[in-house]
KOLTIKOL-549731 format. One record per residue (C-alpha): residue number from 1; x, y, z. Coordinates in pm, whole numbers, m for minus. Layout:
N
SITE,NUM,X,Y,Z $
...
***
This chain:
570
SITE,1,2135,564,m1504 $
SITE,2,2025,405,m1832 $
SITE,3,1685,236,m1820 $
SITE,4,1683,m118,m1957 $
SITE,5,1378,m215,m2163 $
SITE,6,1277,m579,m2160 $
SITE,7,1001,m700,m2392 $
SITE,8,840,m1004,m2228 $
SITE,9,811,m1314,m2445 $
SITE,10,536,m1549,m2321 $
SITE,11,487,m1902,m2455 $
SITE,12,279,m1861,m2778 $
SITE,13,83,m2180,m2708 $
SITE,14,m4,m2052,m2362 $
SITE,15,m130,m1728,m2516 $
SITE,16,m350,m1919,m2760 $
SITE,17,m489,m2140,m2483 $
SITE,18,m588,m1835,m2276 $
SITE,19,m734,m1655,m2578 $
SITE,20,m943,m1961,m2668 $
SITE,21,m1063,m2022,m2310 $
SITE,22,m1160,m1659,m2240 $
SITE,23,m1253,m1557,m2595 $
SITE,24,m1051,m1242,m2538 $
SITE,25,m831,m1006,m2737 $
SITE,26,m491,m1163,m2821 $
SITE,27,m311,m877,m2645 $
SITE,28,m513,m943,m2329 $
SITE,29,m417,m1311,m2350 $
SITE,30,m52,m1209,m2390 $
SITE,31,m64,m1003,m2072 $
SITE,32,m231,m1281,m1875 $
SITE,33,38,m1520,m1994 $
SITE,34,303,m1272,m1880 $
SITE,35,148,m1267,m1532 $
SITE,36,216,m1644,m1488 $
SITE,37,m108,m1684,m1292 $
SITE,38,m138,m2063,m1318 $
SITE,39,m397,m2292,m1471 $
SITE,40,m667,m2178,m1711 $
SITE,41,m912,m2214,m1423 $
SITE,42,m699,m1982,m1210 $
SITE,43,m678,m1733,m1496 $
SITE,44,m1057,m1736,m1520 $
SITE,45,m1084,m1682,m1145 $
SITE,46,m833,m1397,m1172 $
SITE,47,m1059,m1225,m1423 $
SITE,48,m1368,m1281,m1207 $
SITE,49,m1259,m1229,m843 $
SITE,50,m1528,m1305,m585 $
SITE,51,m1559,m1316,m207 $
SITE,52,m1673,m1677,m255 $
SITE,53,m1315,m1759,m356 $
SITE,54,m1154,m1633,m36 $
SITE,55,m964,m1892,171 $
SITE,56,m1148,m1978,493 $
SITE,57,m1050,m1771,801 $
SITE,58,m990,m2097,987 $
SITE,59,m677,m2136,771 $
SITE,60,m524,m1826,931 $
SITE,61,m338,m1959,1231 $
SITE,62,m457,m1797,1555 $
SITE,63,m772,m1639,1408 $
SITE,64,m1007,m1895,1565 $
SITE,65,m847,m1871,1911 $
SITE,66,m848,m1492,1894 $
SITE,67,m1214,m1488,1787 $
SITE,68,m1310,m1715,2078 $
SITE,69,m1129,m1490,2328 $
SITE,70,m1300,m1177,2192 $
SITE,71,m1637,m1355,2197 $
SITE,72,m1575,m1440,2563 $
SITE,73,m1497,m1074,2632 $
SITE,74,m1825,m971,2470 $
SITE,75,m2018,m1226,2673 $
SITE,76,m1855,m1112,2999 $
SITE,77,m1890,m743,2905 $
SITE,78,m1515,m696,2946 $
SITE,79,m1350,m370,2849 $
SITE,80,m1162,m398,2516 $
SITE,81,m899,m162,2379 $
SITE,82,m813,m170,2008 $
SITE,83,m462,m40,1952 $
SITE,84,m376,61,1595 $
SITE,85,m111,231,1386 $
SITE,86,m98,583,1244 $
SITE,87,m80,497,873 $
SITE,88,m369,428,633 $
SITE,89,m343,52,687 $
SITE,90,m350,88,1066 $
SITE,91,m630,346,1061 $
SITE,92,m855,138,836 $
SITE,93,m776,m179,1032 $
SITE,94,m875,m1,1352 $
SITE,95,m1196,120,1189 $
SITE,96,m1289,m229,1066 $
SITE,97,m1248,m397,1404 $
SITE,98,m1388,m105,1605 $
SITE,99,m1703,m84,1394 $
SITE,100,m1758,m459,1399 $
SITE,101,m1719,m485,1776 $
SITE,102,m1946,m183,1826 $
SITE,103,m2208,m353,1612 $
SITE,104,m2165,m660,1832 $
SITE,105,m2237,m452,2142 $
SITE,106,m1882,m442,2276 $
SITE,107,m1759,m215,2556 $
SITE,108,m1451,m76,2386 $
SITE,109,m1239,218,2282 $
SITE,110,m953,260,2037 $
SITE,111,m615,430,2048 $
SITE,112,m400,546,1759 $
SITE,113,m55,664,1875 $
SITE,114,95,1000,1784 $
SITE,115,387,934,1550 $
SITE,116,632,1178,1711 $
SITE,117,516,1181,2073 $
SITE,118,455,806,2115 $
SITE,119,620,633,1822 $
SITE,120,526,305,1660 $
SITE,121,359,12,1831 $
SITE,122,218,m88,2169 $
SITE,123,452,19,2449 $
SITE,124,457,m17,2831 $
SITE,125,339,343,2872 $
SITE,126,18,252,2688 $
SITE,127,m47,m21,2943 $
SITE,128,21,207,3239 $
SITE,129,m146,523,3107 $
SITE,130,m440,379,2910 $
SITE,131,m520,15,2977 $
SITE,132,m478,4,3356 $
SITE,133,m659,331,3442 $
SITE,134,m952,236,3216 $
SITE,135,m973,m117,3359 $
SITE,136,m913,m286,3026 $
SITE,137,m938,m666,3023 $
SITE,138,m838,m730,2663 $
SITE,139,m615,m544,2416 $
SITE,140,m632,m621,2044 $
SITE,141,m357,m470,1832 $
SITE,142,m403,m412,1460 $
SITE,143,m120,m360,1210 $
SITE,144,136,m376,1493 $
SITE,145,239,m571,1802 $
SITE,146,471,m843,1674 $
SITE,147,768,m674,1841 $
SITE,148,590,m535,2151 $
SITE,149,764,m764,2402 $
SITE,150,780,m524,2694 $
SITE,151,425,m397,2653 $
SITE,152,277,m747,2635 $
SITE,153,477,m847,2944 $
SITE,154,351,m539,3128 $
SITE,155,m8,m621,3032 $
SITE,156,30,m975,3164 $
SITE,157,150,m842,3500 $
SITE,158,m183,m660,3533 $
SITE,159,m388,m957,3416 $
SITE,160,m465,m804,3076 $
SITE,161,m477,m1038,2777 $
SITE,162,m326,m916,2450 $
SITE,163,m423,m1040,2105 $
SITE,164,m172,m932,1843 $
SITE,165,m294,m897,1485 $
SITE,166,m20,m783,1251 $
SITE,167,136,m849,913 $
SITE,168,492,m720,953 $
SITE,169,791,m948,918 $
SITE,170,888,m1133,1234 $
SITE,171,1237,m1113,1377 $
SITE,172,1290,m1443,1560 $
SITE,173,1092,m1455,1885 $
SITE,174,738,m1335,1946 $
SITE,175,576,m1164,2246 $
SITE,176,410,m1384,2507 $
SITE,177,63,m1274,2402 $
SITE,178,m265,m1462,2445 $
SITE,179,m279,m1506,2068 $
SITE,180,m80,m1380,1773 $
SITE,181,m242,m1362,1430 $
SITE,182,24,m1278,1173 $
SITE,183,36,m1430,823 $
SITE,184,416,m1397,827 $
SITE,185,441,m1659,1104 $
SITE,186,565,m2009,1029 $
SITE,187,303,m2262,913 $
SITE,188,67,m1993,784 $
SITE,189,m89,m2066,443 $
SITE,190,98,m1909,153 $
SITE,191,m221,m1768,1 $
SITE,192,m268,m1541,308 $
SITE,193,97,m1436,348 $
SITE,194,51,m1097,177 $
SITE,195,m248,m971,374 $
SITE,196,m219,m610,490 $
SITE,197,m291,m523,852 $
SITE,198,m648,m433,756 $
SITE,199,m679,m767,575 $
SITE,200,m581,m953,892 $
SITE,201,m834,m748,1092 $
SITE,202,m1102,m827,833 $
SITE,203,m1023,m1199,851 $
SITE,204,m1048,m1184,1230 $
SITE,205,m1389,m1015,1195 $
SITE,206,m1505,m1299,968 $
SITE,207,m1390,m1559,1220 $
SITE,208,m1550,m1368,1508 $
SITE,209,m1882,m1331,1327 $
SITE,210,m1888,m1707,1274 $
SITE,211,m1815,m1779,1642 $
SITE,212,m2084,m1535,1754 $
SITE,213,m2330,m1676,1502 $
SITE,214,m2283,m2022,1652 $
SITE,215,m2361,m1874,1996 $
SITE,216,m2684,m1714,1872 $
SITE,217,m2537,m1370,1934 $
SITE,218,m2713,m1210,1639 $
SITE,219,m3065,m1315,1736 $
SITE,220,m3129,m986,1916 $
SITE,221,m2912,m751,1710 $
SITE,222,m2849,m710,1335 $
SITE,223,m2557,m914,1202 $
SITE,224,m2304,m689,1027 $
SITE,225,m2264,m733,652 $
SITE,226,m1886,m759,625 $
SITE,227,m1892,m682,255 $
SITE,228,m1972,m326,361 $
SITE,229,m1631,m308,530 $
SITE,230,m1442,m391,211 $
SITE,231,m1412,m25,113 $
SITE,232,m1190,25,419 $
SITE,233,m1000,m296,340 $
SITE,234,m934,m177,m15 $
SITE,235,m800,160,99 $
SITE,236,m568,11,362 $
SITE,237,m448,m266,132 $
SITE,238,m365,m43,m164 $
SITE,239,m215,234,50 $
SITE,240,19,m13,222 $
SITE,241,150,m130,m117 $
SITE,242,114,m500,m46 $
SITE,243,67,m751,m327 $
SITE,244,m252,m713,m530 $
SITE,245,m257,m1077,m627 $
SITE,246,m475,m1348,m473 $
SITE,247,m676,m1259,m162 $
SITE,248,m580,m892,m171 $
SITE,249,m698,m867,m532 $
SITE,250,m1041,m1003,m433 $
SITE,251,m1076,m776,m129 $
SITE,252,m962,m467,m320 $
SITE,253,m1184,m535,m622 $
SITE,254,m1490,m582,m399 $
SITE,255,m1397,m275,m194 $
SITE,256,m1371,m60,m505 $
SITE,257,m1711,m187,m616 $
SITE,258,m1853,m73,m280 $
SITE,259,m1697,272,m320 $
SITE,260,m1826,309,m675 $
SITE,261,m2180,197,m586 $
SITE,262,m2212,447,m303 $
SITE,263,m1922,558,m85 $
SITE,264,m1962,613,289 $
SITE,265,m1983,983,382 $
SITE,266,m1616,1011,483 $
SITE,267,m1489,866,158 $
SITE,268,m1728,1080,m48 $
SITE,269,m1606,1389,136 $
SITE,270,m1246,1289,68 $
SITE,271,m1322,1236,m301 $
SITE,272,m1475,1584,m311 $
SITE,273,m1179,1742,m132 $
SITE,274,m933,1566,m363 $
SITE,275,m1120,1683,m672 $
SITE,276,m1199,1329,m786 $
SITE,277,m1517,1355,m990 $
SITE,278,m1470,1075,m1240 $
SITE,279,m1598,722,m1211 $
SITE,280,m1511,449,m1159 $
SITE,281,m1274,512,m868 $
SITE,282,m963,297,m916 $
SITE,283,m673,162,m713 $
SITE,284,m463,441,m864 $
SITE,285,m701,695,m709 $
SITE,286,m640,533,m372 $
SITE,287,m263,521,m427 $
SITE,288,m217,880,m539 $
SITE,289,m515,1076,m404 $
SITE,290,m702,907,m119 $
SITE,291,m424,718,59 $
SITE,292,m183,1014,84 $
SITE,293,m453,1232,240 $
SITE,294,m538,967,501 $
SITE,295,m168,913,570 $
SITE,296,m113,1288,603 $
SITE,297,m303,1288,933 $
SITE,298,m58,1052,1101 $
SITE,299,244,1205,931 $
SITE,300,206,1569,1032 $
SITE,301,m80,1580,1287 $
SITE,302,m280,1294,1443 $
SITE,303,m430,983,1282 $
SITE,304,m753,1036,1477 $
SITE,305,m857,1298,1220 $
SITE,306,m858,1033,946 $
SITE,307,m1032,777,1171 $
SITE,308,m1307,1027,1252 $
SITE,309,m1346,1103,882 $
SITE,310,m1390,738,786 $
SITE,311,m1651,697,1061 $
SITE,312,m1836,1024,1002 $
SITE,313,m2214,967,1007 $
SITE,314,m2296,1227,742 $
SITE,315,m2143,1420,455 $
SITE,316,m2194,1744,648 $
SITE,317,m1987,1618,940 $
SITE,318,m1728,1459,711 $
SITE,319,m1661,1757,486 $
SITE,320,m1468,1972,739 $
SITE,321,m1251,1671,830 $
SITE,322,m1179,1603,461 $
SITE,323,m1079,1965,415 $
SITE,324,m850,1934,718 $
SITE,325,m683,1630,560 $
SITE,326,m645,1817,234 $
SITE,327,m468,2101,415 $
SITE,328,m247,1855,605 $
SITE,329,m157,1685,278 $
SITE,330,m49,2018,128 $
SITE,331,161,2081,439 $
SITE,332,307,1732,412 $
SITE,333,401,1789,49 $
SITE,334,577,2116,130 $
SITE,335,775,1959,415 $
SITE,336,864,1656,207 $
SITE,337,975,1865,m93 $
SITE,338,1198,2082,123 $
SITE,339,1383,1776,258 $
SITE,340,1392,1610,m85 $
SITE,341,1544,1914,m257 $
SITE,342,1800,1949,23 $
SITE,343,1908,1588,m23 $
SITE,344,1925,1618,m403 $
SITE,345,2151,1922,m370 $
SITE,346,2381,1736,m132 $
SITE,347,2401,1434,m362 $
SITE,348,2480,1656,m661 $
SITE,349,2762,1810,m457 $
SITE,350,2892,1460,m371 $
SITE,351,2845,1261,m695 $
SITE,352,3080,989,m565 $
SITE,353,2796,872,m340 $
SITE,354,2616,745,m650 $
SITE,355,2886,484,m704 $
SITE,356,2732,297,m408 $
SITE,357,2451,44,m450 $
SITE,358,2256,197,m159 $
SITE,359,2204,542,m11 $
SITE,360,2181,643,353 $
SITE,361,2096,1009,414 $
SITE,362,2091,1169,759 $
SITE,363,1975,1512,863 $
SITE,364,1920,1707,1179 $
SITE,365,1562,1726,1301 $
SITE,366,1396,1648,968 $
SITE,367,1026,1575,1014 $
SITE,368,1008,1199,1071 $
SITE,369,655,1176,936 $
SITE,370,757,1238,574 $
SITE,371,1086,1049,553 $
SITE,372,925,740,400 $
SITE,373,789,942,109 $
SITE,374,1125,1116,63 $
SITE,375,1297,777,55 $
SITE,376,1047,649,m204 $
SITE,377,1109,950,m429 $
SITE,378,1485,898,m400 $
SITE,379,1445,532,m495 $
SITE,380,1248,638,m803 $
SITE,381,1520,889,m898 $
SITE,382,1832,683,m824 $
SITE,383,1704,324,m856 $
SITE,384,1867,180,m545 $
SITE,385,1762,112,m182 $
SITE,386,1744,429,28 $
SITE,387,1745,495,402 $
SITE,388,1658,843,531 $
SITE,389,1695,922,902 $
SITE,390,1647,1228,1120 $
SITE,391,1877,1273,1419 $
SITE,392,1803,1439,1750 $
SITE,393,1917,1381,2109 $
SITE,394,2162,1106,2013 $
SITE,395,1910,894,1823 $
SITE,396,1819,884,1454 $
SITE,397,1479,757,1340 $
SITE,398,1372,710,985 $
SITE,399,1238,508,699 $
SITE,400,1378,293,421 $
SITE,401,1245,197,79 $
SITE,402,1374,m61,m165 $
SITE,403,1380,m174,m527 $
SITE,404,1199,m491,m641 $
SITE,405,1522,m690,m665 $
SITE,406,1613,m646,m297 $
SITE,407,1442,m773,19 $
SITE,408,1494,m469,240 $
SITE,409,1394,m643,561 $
SITE,410,1654,m913,500 $
SITE,411,1918,m650,429 $
SITE,412,1842,m468,755 $
SITE,413,1846,m798,942 $
SITE,414,2213,m827,845 $
SITE,415,2267,m489,1012 $
SITE,416,2055,m545,1321 $
SITE,417,2358,m538,1555 $
SITE,418,2380,m165,1475 $
SITE,419,2008,m90,1510 $
SITE,420,1810,m12,1823 $
SITE,421,1496,m140,1653 $
SITE,422,1358,m196,1307 $
SITE,423,1065,m360,1133 $
SITE,424,879,m370,807 $
SITE,425,850,m559,482 $
SITE,426,1041,m650,170 $
SITE,427,994,m304,18 $
SITE,428,963,m71,320 $
SITE,429,1091,m47,675 $
SITE,430,1125,181,975 $
SITE,431,1435,192,1193 $
SITE,432,1608,359,1486 $
SITE,433,1987,389,1516 $
SITE,434,2220,570,1755 $
SITE,435,2376,870,1584 $
SITE,436,2730,740,1648 $
SITE,437,2639,424,1453 $
SITE,438,2507,593,1139 $
SITE,439,2841,566,958 $
SITE,440,2879,202,1056 $
SITE,441,2524,133,942 $
SITE,442,2596,290,604 $
SITE,443,2898,61,559 $
SITE,444,2712,m250,677 $
SITE,445,2408,m178,462 $
SITE,446,2620,m120,152 $
SITE,447,2797,m453,212 $
SITE,448,2464,m632,257 $
SITE,449,2305,m478,m53 $
SITE,450,2615,m543,m265 $
SITE,451,2616,m907,m161 $
SITE,452,2242,m957,m211 $
SITE,453,2239,m793,m555 $
SITE,454,2549,m960,m697 $
SITE,455,2344,m1201,m912 $
SITE,456,2086,m939,m1011 $
SITE,457,2096,m731,m1331 $
SITE,458,2236,m385,m1266 $
SITE,459,2035,m73,m1332 $
SITE,460,1662,m6,m1351 $
SITE,461,1447,m211,m1585 $
SITE,462,1097,m177,m1724 $
SITE,463,908,m482,m1846 $
SITE,464,711,m430,m2166 $
SITE,465,409,m659,m2194 $
SITE,466,379,m626,m2570 $
SITE,467,505,m421,m2863 $
SITE,468,203,m289,m3051 $
SITE,469,104,m37,m3316 $
SITE,470,m122,248,m3210 $
SITE,471,m382,116,m3451 $
SITE,472,m419,m202,m3244 $
SITE,473,m559,m7,m2950 $
SITE,474,m937,m47,m2941 $
SITE,475,m1234,m7,m2707 $
SITE,476,m1254,m386,m2669 $
SITE,477,m891,m403,m2562 $
SITE,478,m924,m128,m2300 $
SITE,479,m1245,m278,m2161 $
SITE,480,m1069,m613,m2121 $
SITE,481,m761,m453,m1965 $
SITE,482,m984,m294,m1700 $
SITE,483,m1085,m646,m1595 $
SITE,484,m720,m708,m1501 $
SITE,485,m743,m431,m1239 $
SITE,486,m695,m337,m960 $
SITE,487,m339,m252,m1052 $
SITE,488,m58,m215,m804 $
SITE,489,217,m420,m644 $
SITE,490,267,m755,m824 $
SITE,491,m12,m668,m1068 $
SITE,492,115,m363,m1259 $
SITE,493,m93,m191,m1522 $
SITE,494,1,m341,m1862 $
SITE,495,285,m157,m2031 $
SITE,496,316,m136,m2407 $
SITE,497,574,m13,m2652 $
SITE,498,532,151,m2991 $
SITE,499,802,264,m3234 $
SITE,500,840,576,m3449 $
SITE,501,570,782,m3279 $
SITE,502,522,1146,m3379 $
SITE,503,376,1428,m3168 $
SITE,504,121,1622,m3373 $
SITE,505,24,1868,m3098 $
SITE,506,139,1924,m2738 $
SITE,507,70,2156,m2444 $
SITE,508,165,2177,m2077 $
SITE,509,m137,2144,m1843 $
SITE,510,m152,2161,m1467 $
SITE,511,203,2308,m1464 $
SITE,512,384,1970,m1482 $
SITE,513,185,1750,m1723 $
SITE,514,233,1735,m2099 $
SITE,515,m80,1661,m2300 $
SITE,516,m16,1537,m2654 $
SITE,517,m179,1394,m2964 $
SITE,518,27,1111,m3113 $
SITE,519,36,924,m3440 $
SITE,520,251,685,m3638 $
SITE,521,315,847,m3977 $
SITE,522,332,515,m4162 $
SITE,523,m10,415,m4026 $
SITE,524,m352,506,m4158 $
SITE,525,m510,500,m3812 $
SITE,526,m640,818,m3643 $
SITE,527,m419,1005,m3392 $
SITE,528,m460,919,m3023 $
SITE,529,m457,1141,m2714 $
SITE,530,m175,1101,m2459 $
SITE,531,m60,1248,m2130 $
SITE,532,282,1249,m1964 $
SITE,533,238,1320,m1591 $
SITE,534,478,1502,m1362 $
SITE,535,757,1570,m1608 $
SITE,536,1081,1703,m1463 $
SITE,537,1185,2058,m1562 $
SITE,538,1487,1921,m1748 $
SITE,539,1287,1653,m1934 $
SITE,540,1315,1707,m2312 $
SITE,541,993,1800,m2495 $
SITE,542,1046,1582,m2802 $
SITE,543,832,1607,m3114 $
SITE,544,898,1242,m3206 $
SITE,545,990,922,m3023 $
SITE,546,1195,637,m3164 $
SITE,547,1026,422,m2902 $
SITE,548,760,499,m2645 $
SITE,549,648,302,m2336 $
SITE,550,291,370,m2226 $
SITE,551,m23,243,m2058 $
SITE,552,m366,265,m2220 $
SITE,553,m687,364,m2045 $
SITE,554,m1021,533,m2078 $
SITE,555,m1008,902,m2000 $
SITE,556,m1350,968,m1845 $
SITE,557,m1476,1322,m1811 $
SITE,558,m1831,1456,m1761 $
SITE,559,m1992,1132,m1874 $
SITE,560,m1776,1098,m2184 $
SITE,561,m1474,879,m2242 $
SITE,562,m1191,864,m2492 $
SITE,563,m886,645,m2543 $
SITE,564,m578,789,m2375 $
SITE,565,m216,680,m2355 $
SITE,566,m24,746,m2034 $
SITE,567,344,790,m2119 $
SITE,568,585,614,m1885 $
SITE,569,922,625,m2065 $
SITE,570,1090,702,m2396 $
***
């Protein structure tokens, strides 16, 4: 499918206003204008994110009531269970709340479910097999719970209060919990709507610290410095691919600063295991190196391994756990690639399937833990929403991923009469469907996607922030571009385009990466280094490009740094 290139055209006066106010490079001002951030004051705040700019936790509906109930549990020495999720967001959210309540002297334990044996979310069996036998008085869910109707009802029958903290989209009714804290609920402030599960847990910790402070709770014990938890918040936020604008930008920037100043033992061990030796650590390192290793625990083994790593007291105790996660990640990659190649072969044998605007792929006893990654890779290859399910014993469970133009959760809502359960976000979802309904679901999903995309441009598109000459790339520009980070969802790394670029030298490194030196023959500027990551075997190795889309960055190695282009398209 032909990629459409769109060169963004911001208002020239707006660019000049930003350049004058920030005294920045004109290309930096162009990018900031493209981001449509708001007033000049908001642009300035965007460039200088600070915890002082966070919206108050009292704005998050339910946070105050939840904090008061937890404070009462601490005062009464009630038993508390924190119930999390098995992905990086759920693991870090569990760690944030568990560590805070431990510091507050709480009598508590945590539980992270096994993906295959228990499935997602708080269920009645968790009440009967965990909460009741251990005489739990209060359950606090993190990154889950908004659809746990039966479990909450079971807890109530045994006199157990449940506080739900979650960030997933809400399908109509809510459980009859003591309190629900979910930024997707009605009447929640828009500036908090994109919090990840770990962000909601962090906000609850802020509210709880304030309540306890008013009670004089910290007079006889040290008050936790919540800034020290931001490393966990950054990892969970980036790994869950939520928006990196607004509050999430602040929390992630501060968290990355914490990691770069001195990572906790578990994170340092993970950096070592992943071979990350450069500084500073970036959101991209979380996305592609740290997050996948933490997620690997819940995907192919048990999330407890990752939780124990993040809470390891020393590097010596953390290192074996990091090595375990590294091995699990390799295993995950092998399993995922096997399924991915199988699906690609089937699609190539049935090319008519690519006439559809969506794809639904079903297999027998595929490993459920990797289906989300497989779906994401298929979206990247075919540029359309993808659902991948694994069938066994009459039921098919799986994951779905979307394209930016389509709200996946809304599309699945149109198909909910065919689903046993589903939940998720705009870009990602999990679902369960009876095997006899898979064909009907494919038809219903295609109809929903076709209808929802009818006013959208067809085909994949990349947005170019600015067309530049290679000679315009300077140290000042790259330093300023780094201030726009962290990059991720809703705040992509700036993308540039140059024309008539020649390859002066090239070599394959790391088996799938092409390292090059580039120049523009009509320019008198020196050549510049470039890298094209993860090229496909059938990708042409050109010696010249009529046009080239790329990002620019510092390539840091052994204390040195040089300008490097990262090729994205040509």
